[in-house]
C-alpha positions as CSV (number, residue, x, y, z in Angstrom):
1,M,-21.3,25.6,-33.4
2,N,-21.1,22.2,-31.9
3,D,-21.5,19.5,-34.6
4,A,-21.0,16.6,-32.2
5,A,-23.6,13.9,-32.4
6,P,-26.1,13.8,-29.5
7,R,-25.2,11.4,-26.7
8,P,-27.2,8.1,-26.9
9,T,-29.9,7.8,-24.3
10,L,-31.3,4.9,-22.3
11,E,-34.5,5.2,-24.4
12,A,-32.4,4.9,-27.6
13,V,-30.8,1.7,-26.3
14,A,-34.2,0.3,-25.4
15,A,-35.6,1.1,-28.8
16,R,-32.6,-0.6,-30.6
17,A,-32.8,-3.7,-28.4
18,G,-36.6,-3.9,-28.5
19,V,-37.0,-3.9,-24.8
20,S,-38.4,-1.6,-22.1
21,R,-36.3,1.3,-20.6
22,A,-36.6,-0.5,-17.2
23,T,-35.0,-3.6,-18.7
24,V,-32.1,-1.6,-20.1
25,S,-31.6,0.1,-16.7
26,R,-31.4,-3.2,-14.9
27,V,-28.9,-4.6,-17.3
28,V,-26.7,-1.5,-17.4
29,N,-26.7,-1.2,-13.6
30,G,-26.0,-4.9,-12.9
31,G,-29.5,-5.8,-11.7
32,D,-31.0,-9.3,-11.6
33,G,-34.2,-10.7,-13.1
34,V,-33.4,-10.2,-16.8
35,R,-33.3,-13.3,-19.1
36,E,-30.0,-13.9,-20.8
37,P,-31.2,-13.4,-24.4
38,L,-32.5,-10.0,-23.4
39,V,-29.2,-9.2,-21.6
40,E,-27.3,-10.0,-24.8
41,R,-29.7,-7.8,-26.9
42,V,-29.2,-4.9,-24.6
43,R,-25.4,-5.3,-24.5
44,R,-25.3,-5.5,-28.3
45,A,-27.4,-2.3,-28.5
46,V,-25.1,-0.5,-26.0
47,E,-22.1,-1.4,-28.0
48,E,-23.6,-0.4,-31.3
49,L,-24.8,3.0,-30.1
50,G,-21.7,3.7,-28.0
51,Y,-23.9,4.3,-24.9
52,V,-22.1,5.4,-21.8
53,P,-24.1,5.2,-18.5
54,N,-24.6,8.4,-16.6
55,Q,-22.6,7.8,-13.4
56,A,-24.7,10.1,-11.2
57,A,-27.9,8.4,-12.2
58,R,-26.3,5.0,-12.0
59,S,-25.2,5.7,-8.4
60,L,-28.8,6.5,-7.4
61,V,-29.8,3.1,-8.5
62,T,-26.9,1.0,-7.3
63,K,-26.0,3.0,-4.2
64,R,-22.4,2.7,-5.4
65,H,-20.0,5.3,-6.9
66,H,-17.4,2.8,-8.2
67,A,-14.8,5.1,-6.8
68,V,-12.3,4.4,-3.9
69,A,-10.3,7.0,-2.0
70,V,-6.6,6.2,-1.5
71,V,-5.3,8.2,1.5
72,V,-1.6,8.4,2.0
73,A,-0.6,10.0,5.3
74,E,2.5,11.7,3.9
75,P,3.3,15.0,2.1
76,E,3.4,15.2,-1.6
77,S,7.2,15.6,-1.7
78,R,7.6,12.2,0.1
79,V,5.0,10.3,-1.9
80,F,6.5,11.2,-5.3
81,A,10.1,10.7,-4.3
82,D,9.8,7.2,-2.6
83,P,9.4,4.2,-5.0
84,F,7.6,2.3,-2.2
85,F,4.5,4.5,-2.7
86,A,4.6,4.1,-6.5
87,L,4.7,0.3,-6.2
88,Q,1.8,0.2,-3.7
89,L,-0.3,2.6,-5.7
90,R,0.4,0.6,-8.8
91,G,-1.0,-2.6,-7.1
92,I,-4.1,-0.7,-5.9
93,S,-4.7,0.8,-9.3
94,K,-4.4,-2.5,-11.1
95,E,-7.0,-4.1,-8.9
96,L,-9.4,-1.2,-8.9
97,T,-9.2,-0.9,-12.7
98,A,-9.8,-4.6,-13.2
99,Q,-13.0,-4.2,-11.3
100,D,-14.1,-1.0,-13.0
101,N,-13.4,1.3,-10.1
102,Q,-11.8,4.7,-10.0
103,L,-8.9,5.7,-7.8
104,V,-9.1,9.1,-6.0
105,L,-5.7,10.0,-4.5
106,L,-5.8,12.1,-1.3
107,L,-2.5,13.3,0.4
108,T,-2.1,14.8,3.8
109,E,0.5,17.6,3.8
110,G,-0.3,18.7,7.3
111,R,-2.9,18.7,10.1
112,D,-5.3,20.9,8.2
113,D,-5.5,18.3,5.5
114,H,-6.9,15.7,7.9
115,T,-10.2,17.6,8.3
116,R,-10.4,18.1,4.6
117,V,-9.9,14.4,3.9
118,A,-12.4,13.4,6.6
119,R,-15.0,15.8,5.2
120,Y,-14.5,14.5,1.7
121,L,-14.9,10.9,2.8
122,A,-18.0,11.7,4.8
123,G,-19.5,13.5,1.8
124,G,-20.6,10.3,0.0
125,H,-18.2,10.7,-2.9
126,V,-16.6,7.3,-2.7
127,D,-17.5,3.7,-1.7
128,G,-14.6,3.2,0.6
129,A,-11.0,4.1,1.5
130,L,-7.6,2.6,1.4
131,V,-5.3,4.2,3.9
132,F,-1.5,3.7,4.5
133,S,1.7,5.2,5.9
134,L,-0.1,6.2,9.1
135,H,1.8,7.6,12.1
136,L,1.1,6.7,15.7
137,D,-0.4,10.1,16.5
138,D,-2.3,10.4,13.3
139,P,-6.0,11.4,13.9
140,L,-7.1,9.9,10.5
141,P,-8.3,6.6,11.9
142,G,-10.7,8.2,14.3
143,L,-11.9,10.7,11.7
144,I,-12.4,8.0,9.1
145,Q,-14.3,5.8,11.6
146,R,-16.6,8.7,12.4
147,A,-17.2,9.3,8.7
148,G,-18.5,5.7,8.5
149,V,-16.6,4.8,5.4
150,P,-15.5,1.1,4.8
151,T,-11.7,1.1,5.1
152,V,-8.7,-1.1,4.7
153,F,-5.4,0.0,6.2
154,G,-2.0,-0.7,4.9
155,G,0.3,-1.7,7.8
156,R,-0.5,-3.0,11.2
157,P,-2.6,-0.5,13.2
158,G,-0.7,1.2,15.9
159,W,-3.6,2.8,17.7
160,S,-5.8,1.5,20.5
161,D,-9.4,2.7,20.2
162,G,-11.3,-0.4,21.1
163,T,-11.9,-1.3,17.5
164,A,-11.3,-5.1,17.1
165,D,-12.3,-5.6,13.5
166,V,-9.9,-3.3,11.7
167,V,-9.0,-4.8,8.3
168,Y,-5.4,-4.3,7.4
169,V,-2.6,-5.7,5.1
170,D,1.0,-5.9,6.2
171,S,4.2,-7.7,5.7
172,D,6.1,-9.8,8.2
173,N,8.4,-7.0,9.2
174,R,9.6,-8.6,12.4
175,G,10.3,-11.9,10.8
176,G,12.1,-10.3,7.9
177,A,14.3,-8.3,10.3
178,R,15.2,-11.5,12.2
179,A,16.2,-13.2,8.9
180,A,18.4,-10.2,8.0
181,V,20.3,-10.1,11.3
182,R,20.7,-13.9,11.4
183,H,22.2,-13.8,7.9
184,L,24.8,-11.1,9.0
185,L,25.7,-13.2,12.1
186,G,26.0,-16.2,9.9
187,L,28.6,-14.3,7.8
188,G,30.7,-14.1,11.0
189,R,29.9,-10.5,11.8
190,S,29.7,-9.7,15.5
191,R,29.1,-5.9,15.7
192,V,25.8,-5.6,13.9
193,A,24.2,-2.2,13.9
194,H,20.7,-1.1,13.0
195,I,19.4,2.1,11.5
196,T,15.7,2.3,12.3
197,G,12.9,3.7,10.3
198,A,10.5,6.4,11.6
199,L,9.6,4.9,15.0
200,D,6.1,6.5,15.0
201,Q,5.2,3.9,12.4
202,T,4.6,0.2,13.3
203,S,6.7,-1.2,10.4
204,A,9.8,0.5,11.9
205,V,9.0,-0.7,15.4
206,D,8.5,-4.2,14.2
207,R,11.8,-4.2,12.4
208,L,13.6,-2.9,15.4
209,D,12.0,-5.6,17.5
210,G,13.1,-8.2,15.0
211,Y,16.7,-6.9,15.3
212,R,16.5,-7.1,19.1
213,D,15.0,-10.6,19.0
214,V,18.3,-11.8,17.5
215,M,20.8,-9.4,19.0
216,G,19.5,-9.6,22.5
217,D,21.5,-7.4,24.8
218,A,23.6,-5.9,22.1
219,D,25.3,-2.5,22.7
220,P,22.5,0.1,22.5
221,D,25.0,2.4,20.8
222,L,24.7,0.1,17.8
223,V,21.1,1.4,17.2
224,A,20.7,4.8,15.5
225,P,17.4,6.5,14.5
226,G,16.5,7.0,10.8
227,D,13.4,8.0,9.0
228,F,13.1,5.7,5.9
229,T,14.9,8.3,3.7
230,P,18.5,8.4,2.2
231,A,19.3,11.5,4.1
232,G,18.2,9.8,7.4
233,G,20.4,6.9,6.5
234,E,23.4,9.1,6.0
235,R,22.9,10.9,9.3
236,A,22.5,7.7,11.2
237,M,25.5,6.0,9.5
238,R,27.8,8.9,10.5
239,E,26.5,8.7,14.0
240,L,27.1,5.0,14.2
241,L,30.7,5.2,12.8
242,D,31.5,8.0,15.3
243,R,30.2,6.0,18.2
244,C,31.2,2.5,17.2
245,P,34.0,2.6,14.6
246,G,34.5,-1.2,15.0
247,L,31.1,-2.1,13.6
248,D,31.2,-4.7,10.9
249,A,27.6,-5.0,9.7
250,V,24.5,-2.8,9.3
251,F,20.8,-3.8,9.0
252,A,19.0,-0.7,7.6
253,A,15.2,-0.3,8.0
254,N,14.6,0.1,4.2
255,D,16.5,0.2,0.9
256,L,16.5,4.0,0.8
257,T,18.1,4.2,4.2
258,A,20.7,1.6,3.1
259,S,21.5,3.6,0.1
260,G,22.3,6.6,2.3
261,A,24.4,4.5,4.6
262,L,26.3,3.1,1.7
263,R,27.4,6.6,0.6
264,V,28.7,7.4,4.0
265,L,30.6,4.1,4.3
266,R,32.2,4.9,1.0
267,E,33.1,8.4,2.2
268,R,34.7,6.9,5.3
269,G,36.8,4.4,3.3
270,R,34.8,1.4,4.4
271,R,34.5,-1.4,1.8
272,V,31.2,-3.1,1.4
273,P,30.9,-6.0,2.1
274,E,34.6,-6.6,3.0
275,D,34.7,-4.2,6.0
276,V,31.0,-3.7,6.6
277,A,28.2,-5.9,5.4
278,L,24.9,-4.1,4.6
279,I,21.3,-5.3,4.3
280,G,18.2,-3.2,3.5
281,F,14.5,-4.0,3.5
282,D,11.8,-3.8,0.7
283,D,13.7,-5.0,-2.3
284,M,12.7,-2.0,-4.4
285,L,14.5,-2.8,-7.6
286,P,15.1,0.8,-8.7
287,V,17.2,1.1,-5.5
288,A,18.4,-2.4,-4.6
289,E,19.8,-3.4,-8.0
290,Q,21.4,0.0,-8.8
291,T,23.5,0.5,-5.7
292,D,27.2,-0.3,-5.9
293,P,27.4,-3.0,-4.8
294,P,23.9,-4.3,-5.4
295,L,22.0,-4.5,-2.1
296,T,21.2,-7.6,-0.2
297,T,17.7,-6.9,1.2
298,V,14.5,-8.3,2.7
299,R,11.8,-8.6,0.0
300,Q,8.2,-7.7,0.7
301,D,5.7,-7.8,-2.2
302,I,4.7,-4.1,-2.1
303,E,2.6,-4.2,-5.2
304,E,0.7,-7.3,-4.0
305,M,0.1,-5.6,-0.7
306,G,-1.7,-2.8,-2.7
307,R,-3.7,-5.3,-4.8
308,L,-4.8,-7.2,-1.7
309,M,-5.9,-4.0,0.1
310,A,-8.1,-3.1,-2.8
311,R,-9.4,-6.7,-3.1
312,L,-10.4,-6.9,0.5
313,L,-12.2,-3.5,0.4
314,L,-14.1,-4.4,-2.8
315,R,-15.0,-7.8,-1.4
316,G,-16.5,-6.1,1.6
317,L,-18.5,-3.7,-0.5
318,D,-20.0,-6.6,-2.4
319,P,-21.0,-9.4,0.0
320,S,-22.3,-11.7,-2.8
321,P,-20.6,-15.1,-3.0
322,A,-19.3,-14.3,-6.5
323,A,-17.4,-11.2,-5.2
324,G,-13.7,-11.3,-5.3
325,P,-11.2,-13.1,-7.6
326,A,-11.2,-16.8,-8.3
327,G,-9.7,-18.7,-5.4
328,A,-10.4,-16.0,-2.9
329,A,-12.1,-16.7,0.5
330,P,-15.8,-16.2,0.6
331,A,-17.0,-12.7,1.6
332,G,-16.7,-12.1,5.3
333,A,-14.2,-14.9,5.7
334,A,-11.0,-12.8,5.4
335,P,-9.2,-12.3,8.7
336,A,-9.0,-8.7,10.1
337,G,-5.2,-8.7,9.6
338,V,-3.5,-10.2,6.6
339,V,0.3,-10.5,7.0
340,L,2.3,-11.4,3.9
341,P,5.6,-13.3,4.1
342,T,9.0,-11.8,3.5
343,T,12.2,-13.3,2.0
344,L,15.9,-12.5,2.1
345,V,17.3,-11.6,-1.3
346,R,21.1,-12.1,-1.4
347,R,23.2,-9.8,-3.6
348,A,26.7,-8.5,-3.2
349,S,26.4,-6.1,-0.2
350,A,26.2,-9.0,2.4
């Protein structure tokens, strides 16, 4: 037997508040045209009865699901191993939760998943999508555009499909890279190497361009490909030391890459920073503060990037002047691309 009390209904709330069912429906679903004293009576009745709106019925009235898909274009093994994704997801979750929206996480393990994700987005389950960690050959942008779902991208778009009004949030990757390399040169280092990120992602391309902006016609052997992982940093560091044993500084594309490079430098008997100065990118504290020595790095506010992505999407879904947090630009006023500043954080590695 089920002894649970019956779930309170809209009619029960109306009876408790002494108003019509239609009035309760307007208050619960955020409608206008209800006098404030009646709004208070309905809210008090909702609280007293423990009424929970039926989300399916509510969606029919408001045309909103209060759910947002977060699409990460990476396999599960990468997402749950890299602190970058945890920080960005935390920022997104905080903003969505603060505005009473649910987060629906979608990962893409392989090509078959792209069709599944596009089908889900087109099915009307969510109000919009936040998409990040895209690769240059990724079909997701086109699939999402055809699905007609409002979308904000994490990272500068790297595709060219004639779409001029793509909304995205990024960090000043190129400027941050320039600051890192200038700092190394300012320490008196002359053979500054770079371990790239995955060059099918715009963040890695921008950081490589920033390195080249400062180093100019540096020896091309001082650049080695990485993939934003510790293992990639290890491989690239071995390659650099074999090719250029006289290098005296390394700018790594992210902190995980730098941690891998640091292990190889230690294996090869190179002291950091005495023999080789090392700088990363991200300032992910679980990595940067726990390396030995602690890592000098370029800080980008990863959590704030996530919050801003969610904020821009929700503001676009609600074009009313009151939408968005205090101090935010009016709806529609946000630029298509928002680029957050980066700063150099000095620790012991450089």
